[in-house]
N, C-alpha and C positions, 0 to 999 in steps of 0.2 A: 848382429840381428837375433833375435829370440825365436825358437821354433813356435809355430802355431798351424792353424789349419785354415782353409779359406773357402768360402762359398765363390764359386765362379760363374761367369759366361763369357762366351765368345760371341762377336758379330763379324760376319764375314761378308764383306761387300766386294764388289769386282775390282777396286783399288784402293782399299781401305778396310784394315783389319783392327778390330778393338777387343780387348781383354780387360775386363772389370773383375777385381776381386775384392772381398771384403773379410776381414778376421771374422771367424765363427763366432767369437765371444764378444768383440767390441764391434763399434761402427767405424773402425779405420779401414780405409779403402785405399787401392792402388789401381791407376788406370795405365794401360800400355796401348799405344795407338801407333800404326804402321801405315804408311801411305804418302801422299802428296805432301799433307802439313807437318806431319811428325814421322819420325823413324826411330822408334824405341825399341829396335832390335836388341841392343847390346843390353839393357836395362831389363828386358823381357827375359833373356836366355840367363841372366845373371840370376832373375828370381825363380825361375824354373829348375834351374840346376840346384839352387839352394832348397827348394822343395823336395826335389829327388834325394839330394845328400843327406837330409835331415829327416827324411820320412815323414814329410809332412803330408797331408791329405786335403783332396779338393773334394767340395760338396756341390752338387750340381742336379739339374732337372734335364733328364734324358742324357747325361753327361757319357756314360757308357758307350752310347751309339754315336754320340756327335763330338762334344766339346773334349773328351778325353783324346779323341781320334785327332784333333786339329792339334792338341798339345802335344802328342806322342810324334807326330809327323814333324812338327817345329822341332823336338829335341833331337830325333834322328838325323835332321839335315841342319843342324845348328851351323856346321862349318861353312856349308854353302850360303846358307842364309846371311851369314855374319858379314859378309861382303857384298851384298846386293843393295840395291837402292830401294827405298821404301814402297813406291808403287808396283816395282817387280815381285817383292816378296809378297805383298798382298794379292797379286794376281795369282801366284803359285798356292797361296794358301785358299783363295777363292775356288780356284779348280779343285783341290783336294777337297774342299768342303762340297762343292757339287758331285764330286765322286761318291762322297760319304751317303749324301741325301740320295743319289742314285740307286746305291747298294740297298738303303732301307726300303726305297721302294719296290726292290725288286726281292724283298725279305731274305737277302744274302748275308753271310755273316759279315762283322766288322773286321777290317784289314787288322786291327789290334786288339786280340782277345783282353780281357780283365787281368789274367794273370800275367801277360806281358807287357802292362802299363807301367811306365817308369814313376809314376805319381799314383797313388793309390786313390780310388773314388769311392764316394759314398753318393749313390744315383737315387734322389727322392722318387723319382718317377718309376725305376724298376722296384723298389722296397715297397712301395704301395700298391704294386701290381696294376700301374695305370696304361702299362704295354699289352693287358688283356683285352682282346677285340670287344668282349662284353662291358668292359668299363673304361676303354681307352680314353683318356683326357690330356689337352693340351695346357701348358701353363697358363694361358688366357682364361680357360676355362676353370682351372684350380684357383687363380686369381679372383673370379667371380664367385664361386663357390664359399670361398672363405671372405667374401666382402672385402677385397683388397681396396684400397684407397685411390689407386691409380690402375684403371683398365685401359691398356694402349696397344694398340698395334704399331709395328715397326713403321715409322712415318716416311721412310725413305726406300725405294725399291732397291734391291740388292744389286740390280745392274747399273746404278746412278753412279756416276763418276763423283768422287768427294774431292772438292777442289777449295773449299772455303772453311774458315773456323767455326763459322754458324752451323754448317752442314754436319761438322765433326762433333760439335757440342751437342745438338740433337741426337746424334747416335750414342754419344757415351751417356746422357741422361736415360736413353731408353735402354740400355745396357744396365745402368745403375738400377732402375726399378726392378728389372728381372731379377738381379742379385738380391735385392731386398726382399723380393717376394719368395724366391727360394730359399732365403734364410728363415723366413716365418714358417715355410712347409717344414724345413729341417727342424724348428724348434716344436711344431705340433707332431713331429714323428720322433720325438726323442725317446719315447717308451719303446718304439719299434726299434729304433737304432740300437738302444742299450740291450734288447732282448738279443738282437743279431749279434753283438759285440760279444755277450756273455756265450752264447752257444759256438761261436767261432774259436772263442778261446777254451771251452771245455771239449769239443770236440775235435779241433784241429781241421775244421771244413771252412774254406772261405764262403760265409753266409751273408756279409753285409749288405749285399745289394739283391738278396733272394727274397721273392715273394712266399707268403706261407704256404702255398701249394708247393713249390719248389724246395722250401726248408723240410716239409715231411717227405718229400721223395729222397731227399739227400740223406735224412737221418734213418729212413727206413732202408735204404740201400746199405748205408754203413752198418747197422745193426744185422741185415740179412747177412751182409758178407761176413762179419765177424761170426755169427752162428754156423753159417754153412761152410766156414774155411774157404772160402771161394773170393778171389779178387774182384773188386767192384767192375773192372774192365770185363771179366768172364761172365758176371751177372749181366750186365749191359748188355752183351752180345749173344746171350742165352734167350732173348724174347723171342717169341713165335709170332710173326706176322699171318695175320689171317684176314681173308676177303671177306667172309662172314662170320660172324658172332653169334652162336646159338646159346641162348640163355639158358637153356635146360642143362647146358654142359658146366654151368660155373654155380647153380643153386645148390647150395649145401645140402646134403641128404637129409639131416635133422630138421629141415625148414617144413614145419607143419601148421596148419590152422584148423580152428575148429567151427569156425563163422563162416556162413555162406558169403558173406561179404568179402571175407579175405579169401576163401576158396576160389571165389571168382577172380580175383587179383592175380592169385596164385597160378591159374590156368593161363592169364593173359601173358603172365611172363615166362612160363613154361614153354609155351608156343611161338614166343618172339625170336626172331632172327634179324640182325642188325646189319647192314651194309656198313662194313668198317671205313669204306672210302667216302660214305656221306652219312654221318650221323646226326646230322641237325634235323630236328624235328622227327627222329626215329621212332620215338615212344611217347605216347600221351596216354594217360589214363586216370580218371578221377573216381571216387567213392565218397559216401557220405557215412558217416560212423558215429553214433552217439551224438549227433548234431553237428559234427564237426566235418566240413568238406576238405578232403586231402586230395592233392594233386601229385600223380607220379609222372617223373620223365626221366631221360638220360642223366640229366644233370643232378637229380636228387629228388627229396619228397619235400612238400611243402604244405603245411595244413594251418588254419587258423579259424576260430570262432567268428561269428559275424561281428560287424562293427557295433559298437554302442557303448554305454559309460559302465563300466565294472568297479567293484568298489571292494576291497579286502575287507574280512571280519576276523575276531578273533578266532574263528575255526575255518577261514577259508582263505588260501593265498591266491595271487595271481601269478603265474609263471609262464615264462615263454622258455623253450629250449632248441638249443642248435646242437645236434647229435651226429656224431661220425661213425 
C-alpha cells in the first residue's frame, strides 16, 4: 500500500455502521460496512492501523467533534470488536455516537482531544470557523452555498434496522455524497490549509484546525510568553476575571479627539461599564462624519458610504479597509 490521506465520513445507525473514504488527490474510494449485511471489521481495522502507522491524515467536516471520536473509539477497542458480530459492533458504535452527540449538545469537551487522536485530522468545519455561533453552518448549508449538485438529507432514520442490500446501498451513496462535498470544501480551502501548515511548521504550534481568531491568540500568547520569559501555562492562569468591565480603565491615556463628534464618542465609551456575564448588545453607538455613518459595538466598528454606483478615476481610487 502507498501512503495517502483521505477525505472521510462516518454514518452510524442503530445496527449498521458505514465508513466511506476517498483519496484526497484521486477519486479512489473505499467503503467499509458493519451490520447485518456485511461485517468489514477486519478490513476496517487493517486500514485504520495503516493510517496510524504511516502518519496518514483524515479530512472531515466536523471530524474533530464527531468522526475522529468514532475512529478513535474503534481503534482503542479493536481487540474486543474484532471478535464480535456485525450488528453487535454497530450497536456499540451507535451508542458511542449518541454519547458524542449528547456531549456536543451539552457543550462538553470531546472524550478524545485533538492531540490524543491516533490519526491526525484536518477539520474544514473548524478551520473555516463554522462552529462560531454567529456563522454556524451545517454541511447541507455549505453544500447549498457552493451550489453542490446533490443536496440530500439522510433518507433513512438512524433508528431504522438495516436488513437489506437496498437499504445499505442508499446509506453508502448518501455517505459518498457527503465525502465528495467535503472534498470540494477542502479544495476550496487549500489556501487556508497551506497557511496553517506553514504556521504549524514555523512556530511548532498545531494550527491545522485553528480558526483565524484562534491563530491570532495562539501566536500572541507565544510571542508574549517569549518576551516576558513566562510559560504559556502561567500566562493563561494570570488572567483576571471581572464581573464588570469599566471601559475607562482600558482607554489608553494618549487617546484624544479634537472634533465634537468624536469627543462625544469618547465620553460614551469613557462612561460605559459592561456586565461581563452578558455582553450581547452591551453597547451600540452610531455617528456620522464627513457623510459616512459609522456604527460602534462591542464586536467592532463598521462604516460605509451610502449605496450607489462609484467609479474610479486617474485621481480617485475606490478602497475598502479591514483594520485591526
